[in-house]
C-alpha positions as a Python dict, from the first residue, in 0.01 Angstrom:
ca = {
    (1, 'M'): (0, 0, 0),
    (2, 'K'): (-317, 22, -200),
    (3, 'R'): (-207, -72, -562),
    (4, 'F'): (-480, 12, -845),
    (5, 'K'): (-466, -18, -1198),
    (6, 'I'): (-695, 278, -1385),
    (7, 'A'): (-781, 225, -1738),
    (8, 'V'): (-830, 613, -1868),
    (9, 'L'): (-1004, 642, -2148),
    (10, 'A'): (-1009, 1003, -2233),
    (11, 'G'): (-1202, 958, -2566),
    (12, 'D'): (-1268, 1313, -2746),
    (13, 'G'): (-1355, 1657, -2743),
    (14, 'I'): (-1304, 1782, -2412),
    (15, 'G'): (-1255, 1435, -2287),
    (16, 'P'): (-839, 1472, -2286),
    (17, 'E'): (-833, 1804, -2119),
    (18, 'I'): (-1067, 1718, -1841),
    (19, 'M'): (-928, 1376, -1794),
    (20, 'A'): (-570, 1560, -1705),
    (21, 'E'): (-721, 1755, -1435),
    (22, 'A'): (-866, 1465, -1258),
    (23, 'K'): (-553, 1295, -1284),
    (24, 'K'): (-402, 1619, -1085),
    (25, 'V'): (-619, 1511, -825),
    (26, 'M'): (-574, 1192, -799),
    (27, 'M'): (-228, 1193, -751),
    (28, 'A'): (-255, 1477, -511),
    (29, 'V'): (-468, 1217, -268),
    (30, 'K'): (-241, 931, -320),
    (31, 'S'): (-2, 984, -49),
    (32, 'N'): (-198, 1045, 232),
    (33, 'F'): (-358, 766, 141),
    (34, 'N'): (-162, 509, 42),
    (35, 'I'): (-200, 469, -252),
    (36, 'Y'): (29, 371, -570),
    (37, 'W'): (-183, 439, -905),
    (38, 'T'): (-86, 324, -1254),
    (39, 'F'): (-294, 444, -1563),
    (40, 'N'): (-359, 256, -1854),
    (41, 'E'): (-456, 503, -2125),
    (42, 'Q'): (-573, 388, -2420),
    (43, 'L'): (-811, 545, -2714),
    (44, 'I'): (-1173, 506, -2704),
    (45, 'G'): (-1522, 636, -2933),
    (46, 'G'): (-1352, 866, -3274),
    (47, 'A'): (-1027, 881, -3180),
    (48, 'S'): (-1010, 501, -3174),
    (49, 'Y'): (-1241, 489, -3511),
    (50, 'D'): (-991, 752, -3687),
    (51, 'K'): (-697, 535, -3596),
    (52, 'F'): (-831, 175, -3574),
    (53, 'G'): (-1169, 197, -3780),
    (54, 'T'): (-1355, 100, -3473),
    (55, 'P'): (-1470, 286, -3162),
    (56, 'L'): (-1335, 19, -2917),
    (57, 'T'): (-1104, -245, -2993),
    (58, 'D'): (-1061, -578, -2868),
    (59, 'D'): (-721, -479, -2742),
    (60, 'V'): (-854, -209, -2546),
    (61, 'L'): (-1179, -402, -2419),
    (62, 'D'): (-877, -654, -2271),
    (63, 'E'): (-699, -395, -2110),
    (64, 'V'): (-1032, -277, -1957),
    (65, 'F'): (-1062, -647, -1786),
    (66, 'R'): (-729, -607, -1671),
    (67, 'S'): (-774, -288, -1469),
    (68, 'D'): (-927, -204, -1138),
    (69, 'A'): (-1163, 85, -1224),
    (70, 'V'): (-1239, 273, -1589),
    (71, 'L'): (-1213, 649, -1630),
    (72, 'L'): (-1433, 768, -1904),
    (73, 'G'): (-1372, 1142, -2051),
    (74, 'A'): (-1665, 1164, -2342),
    (75, 'V'): (-1673, 1020, -2669),
    (76, 'G'): (-1856, 1140, -2997),
    (77, 'G'): (-1901, 1470, -3190),
    (78, 'P'): (-2042, 1564, -3583),
    (79, 'K'): (-1701, 1464, -3713),
    (80, 'W'): (-1855, 1110, -3671),
    (81, 'E'): (-2228, 1133, -3728),
    (82, 'A'): (-2216, 1044, -4080),
    (83, 'I'): (-2011, 702, -4041),
    (84, 'E'): (-2206, 364, -4036),
    (85, 'Y'): (-2454, 332, -3690),
    (86, 'D'): (-2229, 21, -3569),
    (87, 'L'): (-1913, 211, -3593),
    (88, 'R'): (-2020, 594, -3424),
    (89, 'P'): (-1814, 698, -3114),
    (90, 'E'): (-2132, 616, -2878),
    (91, 'R'): (-2136, 259, -2949),
    (92, 'A'): (-1787, 168, -2775),
    (93, 'L'): (-1954, 323, -2426),
    (94, 'L'): (-2291, 89, -2501),
    (95, 'K'): (-2032, -215, -2593),
    (96, 'L'): (-1852, -185, -2239),
    (97, 'R'): (-2165, -151, -2032),
    (98, 'K'): (-2260, -455, -2166),
    (99, 'E'): (-1920, -634, -2174),
    (100, 'L'): (-1838, -527, -1779),
    (101, 'Q'): (-2242, -566, -1726),
    (102, 'L'): (-2275, -254, -1546),
    (103, 'F'): (-2611, -218, -1500),
    (104, 'A'): (-2664, 25, -1254),
    (105, 'N'): (-2567, 392, -1354),
    (106, 'L'): (-2593, 585, -1027),
    (107, 'R'): (-2600, 1009, -1106),
    (108, 'P'): (-2636, 1248, -837),
    (109, 'A'): (-2801, 1576, -890),
    (110, 'K'): (-2648, 1842, -540),
    (111, 'I'): (-2696, 2205, -543),
    (112, 'F'): (-2396, 2351, -406),
    (113, 'D'): (-2489, 2664, -224),
    (114, 'S'): (-2264, 2883, -396),
    (115, 'L'): (-2413, 2770, -721),
    (116, 'I'): (-2767, 2846, -609),
    (117, 'S'): (-2807, 3144, -883),
    (118, 'A'): (-2655, 2945, -1118),
    (119, 'S'): (-3020, 2752, -1189),
    (120, 'T'): (-3269, 2877, -1399),
    (121, 'L'): (-3522, 2809, -1143),
    (122, 'K'): (-3609, 3002, -821),
    (123, 'S'): (-3321, 2937, -524),
    (124, 'E'): (-3635, 2860, -318),
    (125, 'V'): (-3725, 2577, -537),
    (126, 'I'): (-3433, 2412, -543),
    (127, 'E'): (-3202, 2498, -220),
    (128, 'G'): (-3117, 2185, -59),
    (129, 'V'): (-3158, 1968, -374),
    (130, 'D'): (-2974, 1647, -311),
    (131, 'I'): (-3099, 1363, -581),
    (132, 'M'): (-2933, 1031, -641),
    (133, 'V'): (-3094, 881, -1004),
    (134, 'V'): (-3019, 508, -1002),
    (135, 'R'): (-3094, 447, -1360),
    (136, 'E'): (-3061, 86, -1508),
    (137, 'L'): (-2807, 110, -1737),
    (138, 'T'): (-2817, -279, -2008),
    (139, 'G'): (-3194, -322, -2077),
    (140, 'G'): (-3467, -148, -2238),
    (141, 'M'): (-3518, -23, -2580),
    (142, 'Y'): (-3119, 38, -2596),
    (143, 'F'): (-3046, -297, -2613),
    (144, 'G'): (-3390, -469, -2665),
    (145, 'E'): (-3452, -711, -2976),
    (146, 'P'): (-3583, -676, -3221),
    (147, 'K'): (-3458, -350, -3340),
    (148, 'G'): (-3380, -201, -3654),
    (149, 'I'): (-3509, 2, -3965),
    (150, 'E'): (-3663, -190, -4251),
    (151, 'A'): (-3815, -127, -4594),
    (152, 'L'): (-4216, -140, -4652),
    (153, 'P'): (-4411, -226, -4981),
    (154, 'N'): (-4504, 151, -4993),
    (155, 'G'): (-4140, 229, -5049),
    (156, 'T'): (-4131, 418, -4733),
    (157, 'E'): (-3888, 315, -4396),
    (158, 'R'): (-4010, 171, -4057),
    (159, 'G'): (-3782, 196, -3754),
    (160, 'F'): (-3817, 4, -3465),
    (161, 'N'): (-3727, -92, -3112),
    (162, 'T'): (-3815, -295, -2817),
    (163, 'M'): (-3843, -208, -2464),
    (164, 'V'): (-3746, -545, -2275),
    (165, 'Y'): (-3698, -630, -1961),
    (166, 'T'): (-3731, -951, -1715),
    (167, 'T'): (-3800, -1001, -1363),
    (168, 'D'): (-3408, -1067, -1270),
    (169, 'E'): (-3311, -740, -1442),
    (170, 'I'): (-3553, -539, -1268),
    (171, 'E'): (-3499, -683, -928),
    (172, 'R'): (-3104, -597, -947),
    (173, 'I'): (-3128, -279, -1016),
    (174, 'A'): (-3426, -232, -783),
    (175, 'V'): (-3221, -359, -464),
    (176, 'V'): (-2881, -121, -560),
    (177, 'A'): (-3155, 174, -540),
    (178, 'F'): (-3303, 22, -215),
    (179, 'E'): (-2933, 36, -59),
    (180, 'V'): (-2865, 343, -149),
    (181, 'A'): (-3184, 507, -17),
    (182, 'K'): (-3128, 304, 319),
    (183, 'M'): (-2760, 445, 319),
    (184, 'R'): (-2874, 760, 271),
    (185, 'G'): (-3190, 750, 493),
    (186, 'E'): (-3407, 868, 228),
    (187, 'K'): (-3734, 761, 23),
    (188, 'L'): (-3742, 571, -310),
    (189, 'C'): (-3952, 674, -607),
    (190, 'S'): (-3990, 439, -892),
    (191, 'V'): (-4019, 555, -1203),
    (192, 'D'): (-4239, 384, -1519),
    (193, 'K'): (-4510, 437, -1740),
    (194, 'A'): (-4739, 125, -1638),
    (195, 'N'): (-5047, 299, -1744),
    (196, 'V'): (-4970, 209, -2092),
    (197, 'L'): (-4645, 30, -2093),
    (198, 'E'): (-4651, -366, -2032),
    (199, 'A'): (-4294, -385, -1936),
    (200, 'S'): (-4351, -53, -1681),
    (201, 'E'): (-4640, -288, -1536),
    (202, 'L'): (-4369, -584, -1456),
    (203, 'W'): (-4132, -306, -1354),
    (204, 'R'): (-4373, -162, -1121),
    (205, 'K'): (-4481, -534, -952),
    (206, 'V'): (-4105, -650, -921),
    (207, 'V'): (-4016, -332, -740),
    (208, 'T'): (-4289, -343, -560),
    (209, 'N'): (-4195, -767, -433),
    (210, 'V'): (-3869, -607, -332),
    (211, 'S'): (-3979, -324, -148),
    (212, 'A'): (-4082, -668, 110),
    (213, 'D'): (-3686, -652, 201),
    (214, 'Y'): (-3661, -302, 283),
    (215, 'P'): (-3933, -228, 483),
    (216, 'E'): (-3733, 82, 643),
    (217, 'V'): (-3747, 263, 288),
    (218, 'E'): (-4023, 432, 215),
    (219, 'L'): (-4128, 323, -176),
    (220, 'S'): (-4372, 540, -400),
    (221, 'H'): (-4447, 512, -787),
    (222, 'M'): (-4470, 804, -1066),
    (223, 'Y'): (-4533, 794, -1395),
    (224, 'V'): (-4221, 932, -1573),
    (225, 'D'): (-4435, 1204, -1743),
    (226, 'N'): (-4542, 1370, -1379),
    (227, 'C'): (-4183, 1275, -1272),
    (228, 'A'): (-4046, 1507, -1549),
    (229, 'M'): (-4282, 1794, -1459),
    (230, 'Q'): (-4252, 1729, -1067),
    (231, 'L'): (-3885, 1722, -1103),
    (232, 'I'): (-3886, 2106, -1173),
    (233, 'R'): (-4183, 2211, -962),
    (234, 'N'): (-4103, 2058, -671),
    (235, 'P'): (-3727, 1874, -691),
    (236, 'K'): (-3657, 1852, -308),
    (237, 'Q'): (-3976, 1588, -265),
    (238, 'F'): (-3722, 1348, -449),
    (239, 'G'): (-3426, 1155, -264),
    (240, 'V'): (-3369, 848, -457),
    (241, 'I'): (-3537, 765, -790),
    (242, 'V'): (-3517, 423, -982),
    (243, 'T'): (-3620, 389, -1321),
    (244, 'E'): (-3507, 205, -1647),
    (245, 'N'): (-3288, 301, -1913),
    (246, 'T'): (-3454, 554, -2142),
    (247, 'F'): (-3602, 747, -1903),
    (248, 'G'): (-3341, 734, -1638),
    (249, 'D'): (-3143, 884, -1927),
    (250, 'I'): (-3361, 1188, -1976),
    (251, 'L'): (-3453, 1240, -1592),
    (252, 'S'): (-3116, 1229, -1542),
    (253, 'D'): (-3023, 1534, -1737),
    (254, 'E'): (-3298, 1731, -1654),
    (255, 'A'): (-3208, 1659, -1298),
    (256, 'A'): (-2815, 1759, -1384),
    (257, 'M'): (-2969, 2077, -1506),
    (258, 'L'): (-3120, 2177, -1154),
    (259, 'T'): (-2761, 2221, -1066),
    (260, 'G'): (-2713, 2510, -1293),
    (261, 'S'): (-2468, 2316, -1499),
    (262, 'I'): (-2447, 1977, -1640),
    (263, 'G'): (-2076, 2008, -1626),
    (264, 'M'): (-2074, 1994, -1223),
    (265, 'L'): (-2192, 1625, -1193),
    (266, 'G'): (-2011, 1314, -1214),
    (267, 'S'): (-2184, 941, -1245),
    (268, 'A'): (-2094, 552, -1185),
    (269, 'S'): (-2192, 295, -1363),
    (270, 'L'): (-2167, -19, -1113),
    (271, 'G'): (-2200, -400, -1218),
    (272, 'P'): (-2177, -748, -1000),
    (273, 'N'): (-1801, -697, -984),
    (274, 'R'): (-1766, -310, -836),
    (275, 'N'): (-1336, -368, -927),
    (276, 'R'): (-1484, -306, -1290),
    (277, 'A'): (-1724, -17, -1260),
    (278, 'M'): (-1688, 286, -1523),
    (279, 'Y'): (-1646, 628, -1403),
    (280, 'E'): (-1769, 943, -1639),
    (281, 'P'): (-1899, 1290, -1611),
    (282, 'I'): (-2248, 1325, -1743),
    (283, 'H'): (-2184, 1577, -1988),
    (284, 'G'): (-2102, 1514, -2380),
    (285, 'S'): (-1789, 1595, -2550),
    (286, 'A'): (-1862, 1937, -2650),
    (287, 'P'): (-1706, 1966, -2962),
    (288, 'D'): (-1753, 2305, -2998),
    (289, 'I'): (-1530, 2415, -2691),
    (290, 'A'): (-1303, 2128, -2699),
    (291, 'G'): (-877, 2246, -2754),
    (292, 'Q'): (-951, 2602, -2593),
    (293, 'N'): (-889, 2553, -2240),
    (294, 'I'): (-1256, 2631, -2081),
    (295, 'A'): (-1435, 2307, -2014),
    (296, 'N'): (-1558, 2242, -1657),
    (297, 'P'): (-1350, 1988, -1538),
    (298, 'I'): (-1518, 1962, -1209),
    (299, 'G'): (-1762, 1662, -1336),
    (300, 'M'): (-1453, 1463, -1422),
    (301, 'I'): (-1338, 1538, -1098),
    (302, 'L'): (-1609, 1430, -881),
    (303, 'S'): (-1657, 1111, -1137),
    (304, 'T'): (-1328, 1021, -972),
    (305, 'A'): (-1395, 1055, -598),
    (306, 'M'): (-1696, 821, -670),
    (307, 'M'): (-1422, 570, -812),
    (308, 'L'): (-1221, 593, -489),
    (309, 'R'): (-1594, 549, -285),
    (310, 'Y'): (-1782, 272, -487),
    (311, 'S'): (-1434, 24, -631),
    (312, 'F'): (-1198, 104, -370),
    (313, 'N'): (-1367, 183, -10),
    (314, 'L'): (-1162, 509, 6),
    (315, 'D'): (-1472, 717, 113),
    (316, 'R'): (-1283, 903, 356),
    (317, 'A'): (-1072, 1043, 15),
    (318, 'A'): (-1414, 1116, -177),
    (319, 'V'): (-1548, 1298, 77),
    (320, 'I'): (-1213, 1515, 95),
    (321, 'I'): (-1222, 1547, -271),
    (322, 'E'): (-1578, 1664, -267),
    (323, 'N'): (-1511, 1881, 11),
    (324, 'A'): (-1208, 2066, -195),
    (325, 'V'): (-1476, 2113, -480),
    (326, 'E'): (-1719, 2300, -309),
    (327, 'A'): (-1413, 2506, -121),
    (328, 'V'): (-1285, 2619, -448),
    (329, 'L'): (-1653, 2742, -564),
    (330, 'K'): (-1717, 2921, -230),
    (331, 'K'): (-1438, 3133, -290),
    (332, 'G'): (-1565, 3228, -630),
    (333, 'L'): (-1370, 3013, -890),
    (334, 'R'): (-1585, 2972, -1203),
    (335, 'T'): (-1549, 2832, -1516),
    (336, 'K'): (-1731, 2957, -1811),
    (337, 'D'): (-2071, 2781, -1831),
    (338, 'I'): (-2094, 2852, -1398),
    (339, 'M'): (-1993, 3203, -1475),
    (340, 'Y'): (-2307, 3330, -1412),
    (341, 'E'): (-2284, 3659, -1225),
    (342, 'E'): (-2042, 3971, -1193),
    (343, 'A'): (-1968, 3991, -815),
    (344, 'E'): (-1687, 4054, -589),
    (345, 'G'): (-1472, 3754, -550),
    (346, 'V'): (-1622, 3598, -843),
    (347, 'R'): (-1404, 3561, -1133),
    (348, 'E'): (-1392, 3317, -1421),
    (349, 'V'): (-1109, 3059, -1469),
    (350, 'T'): (-977, 2801, -1719),
    (351, 'C'): (-979, 2469, -1726),
    (352, 'S'): (-655, 2354, -1599),
    (353, 'E'): (-691, 2652, -1384),
    (354, 'M'): (-983, 2493, -1210),
    (355, 'G'): (-769, 2168, -1171),
    (356, 'D'): (-524, 2329, -994),
    (357, 'A'): (-743, 2517, -769),
    (358, 'V'): (-919, 2197, -619),
    (359, 'V'): (-575, 2036, -590),
    (360, 'E'): (-459, 2303, -420),
    (361, 'E'): (-732, 2299, -157),
    (362, 'L'): (-730, 1926, -119),
    (363, 'V'): (-326, 1961, -29),
    (364, 'R'): (-477, 2223, 219),
    (365, 'I'): (-696, 2027, 357),
    (366, 'L'): (-456, 1690, 358),
    (367, 'S'): (-204, 1886, 548),
    (368, 'T'): (-432, 1907, 842),
    (369, 'I'): (-556, 1571, 871),
    (370, 'E'): (-312, 1222, 959),
    (371, 'P'): (-242, 1036, 657),
    (372, 'D'): (-473, 693, 645),
    (373, 'T'): (-278, 365, 653),
    (374, 'E'): (-600, 147, 641),
    (375, 'D'): (-936, 305, 525),
    (376, 'Q'): (-1243, 189, 744),
    (377, 'S'): (-1526, 280, 496),
    (378, 'A'): (-1801, 36, 429),
    (379, 'K'): (-1815, -204, 113),
    (380, 'F'): (-2091, -35, -45),
    (381, 'A'): (-2136, 368, 94),
    (382, 'P'): (-2365, 534, -189),
    (383, 'D'): (-2335, 833, 5),
    (384, 'A'): (-2094, 1001, 288),
    (385, 'R'): (-2225, 1321, 415),
    (386, 'E'): (-1920, 1409, 645),
    (387, 'L'): (-1570, 1280, 696),
}
């Protein structure tokens, strides 16, 4: 039996609601794949600040290091916007990334056929879109020094941040991106701003050097402003995108909205040790709808599938979860954020009802297959397209 200890950090806002649905899904797959889960639930973000005065305690960080993977819901909200910057909920997320050395963030943006009409773009533009954004996660302006706000002699202030990258930092994210592109059989587009930023000039140079080790992957380069435009104009030209931290933060959210709702997509944050990766939906805490049971849990559920794939090599189980989600959407079930049409067979459901529907479909699929006694999936399988 495979035994895994999961650090469950539900966080703030809708985090606890969507996390509850992800746990249902995890429990539904355990018997067929000979898994025993231990959920280690801890406070993080605003919930932690309210109780302990800090968004991430040392005890919770220790528990994370003793776990096999981390599931994160969401952190933050207007309740904590006025507190000292270093104590805001979002600092917990940045600290986790830094302490766990989570340098590679994988954010898929895939169009479900049944949700094409949910996108604000024309169907012929987005049909068949399946993009993976590989974002560098521990460098750039979010972590670069010096940074701060200083007083000037004339009585005004100056805010500053520093975009910094080393060769090693760029090389390791480039390797992940090329591996992802190779596994998916797709092209790799490296996004930078090398025409005006020296850090981007180094980025382009290093990524180009790494490409020599991956002759089977076609590499292209694109400026970030052009990429932002092309994602709207012709998103199907992209397979895998690799870019630095700040650009990736923006572009991955833009790519997510091609799918119709940011609530649909999960993400994986990987480091040198796959057993300490972190998985989370890419949306925020949505405090305006928290507690109403109307949030979309699919991004959290698909994050769980990514955890099975990347941390535990349970690729077949991950694909079955993804297939269950797609089947539920084909049946016409929609949470409020993707309830874009009134049509026969389409109906709005709550967060918990969506989770129950995915579990029901998951159980149906599992009943048709033989239980796995030993998973044979690859150690690093960035994408699985069929069982």
